[in-house]
C-alpha positions, 0 to 999 in steps of 0.5 A, a space after each residue: 499500499 505504501 509503495 503504491 501510494 508513493 508511485 501515485 505521489 510521484 507521478 502526480 509530481 511529475 505531471 505537475 512539473 511538466 505543466 508548470 509555468 516557465 521561470 528561468 530566462 531560457 524557459 521564458 525565451 523559448 516560451 516567448 519565441 514559440 508563441 511569436 512563431 505561432 502568431 500570438 504576439 501578445 503572449 509572446 510579449 508577456 514572456 519575453 518581457 518577463 525574461 528581459 527583467 532577468 537579462 535586460 541585455 539579451 539580444 534575442 529578447 530585445 529583437 523578438 520583443 520589439 518584433 512582436 510589438 512591431 507585428 501588432 503595429 505598436 511601433 513606438 514600443 517596438 522602437 524602444 526595444 529595437 533601439 536598445 538592441 542596436 546599441 548593446 548589439 552593434 552591426 546586427 543586420 536583422 535588428 537593422 531591418 526591423 528597426 528600419 521598417 519601424 523607423 519608416 513607419 514612425 517617420 524617424 528619418 534619421 534612425 532609418 539612415 542609421 539602419 541603412 548604414 548598418 545594412 551596407 556595412 554588413 554586406 548590402 551593395 550601397 546602390 540598393 539603397 540609393 533611392 531610399 536614401 534619397 527619399 530620406 533626404 528629401 523628408 529631412 528637407 536636404 535637397 542637395 543630398 537628395 539630388 546626389 543620391 537620386 542621381 546615384 540611383 539613376 546612374 546605377 539603375 538607368 531603367 527606373 523610368 519613374 524617377 527621371 522626372 523627379 530628378 529633373 525637378 530637383 536638378 533645376 533647384 540645386 544644379 542646372 537646367 542643362 543637367 535636368 534637360 540631359 537626363 530627360 533627353 536620356 529618358 526620351 531616348 530610352 523610353 520613347 517620346 512619352 507624353 509626360 516626358 514631353 511636358 517636363 521638357 516644356 516646363 523646363 524650356 519655360 523655366 529657361 525663358 524659352 516660352 515659345 518653345 514650350 508653348 508649341 510642345 504643350 499645344 501638340 500635347 493638348 491636341 492629344 489629350 484635350 481633357 488634361 488639366 495639367 497640360 492646360 495649366 502649364 500652357 496658360 503659364 506659358 502664354 501668360 509669360 508672352 507679351 502678346 494680347 491675344 495669348 494673354 486672353 487665351 491664358 485667362 480662359 484657360 486659367 478660368 477653365 481649370 480653376 474649379 479643379 485646381 483652386 484647392 492646390 494651386 494659387 489660380 486666383 492670383 494668376 487670373 488677377 495678374 493676367 487681367 492686370 496684364 491684358 489691361 496694360 497691353 490694351 492701353 
C-alpha cells in the first residue's frame, strides 16, 4: 500500500512539473519565441518581457520583443526595444531590418538612415539603398543630398523610368537646367517620346525663358489629350509669360477653365488677377 501510494504521488509530481509555468530566462525565452512563431504576439511579449527583467541585455529577447510589438503595429514600443538592441549589439543586420521598417512607419528619418548604414556595412551593395536614401534626405529637407542620391540611383538603375522626372525637378533647383534637360533627353531616348517627359521638357524650356518653344510642345500635347488639366495649366503659364494680348486672353480663358479643379492646390486666383492686369496694360 505504501509503495503504491508513493508511486502515485511521484507520478502526480512529475505531471505537475510538466505543466508548470516557465521561470528561468531560457524557459521564458523559448516560450516567448514559440508564441511569436505561432502568431500570438501578446503572449510572446508577456514571456519575453518577464525574461528581460532577468536578462535586460539579451539580444534575442530585445529583438523578438521589439518584433512582437511591431507585428501588432505598436511601433513606438517596438522602437524602444529595437533601439536598445541596436546600441547593445552593434552591426546586427536583422535588428537593422526590423528597426528600419519601424523607423519608416514612425517617420524617424535619421534612425532609418542609421539602419541603412548598418545594412551596407554588413554586406548590402550601396546602390540597393540609393533611392530610399534620396527619399530620406528629401523628407529631412536636404535637397542637395536628395539630388546626389537620386542621381546615383539613376546612374546605377538606368531603367527606372519613374524617377527621371523627380530628378529633373530637383536638378533645376540645386544644379542646372542643362543637367535636368540631359537626363530627360536620356529618358526620352531610352523609353520613347512619352507625353509626360515631353511636358516636363516644356516646363524646363519655360524655366529657361524659352516660352514659345514650351508653348509649341504643350499645344501639341493638348491636341492629343484635350481633357488634361495639367497641360492646360502649364500652357496657360507659358502663354501668360509672353507680351502678346491674344495669348494673354487665351491664358485667362485656360486659367478660368481649370479653376474649379485646381483652386484647392494652386494659387489660380492670383494668376487670374495678374493676367487681367497684363491684359489691361497691353490694351492701353
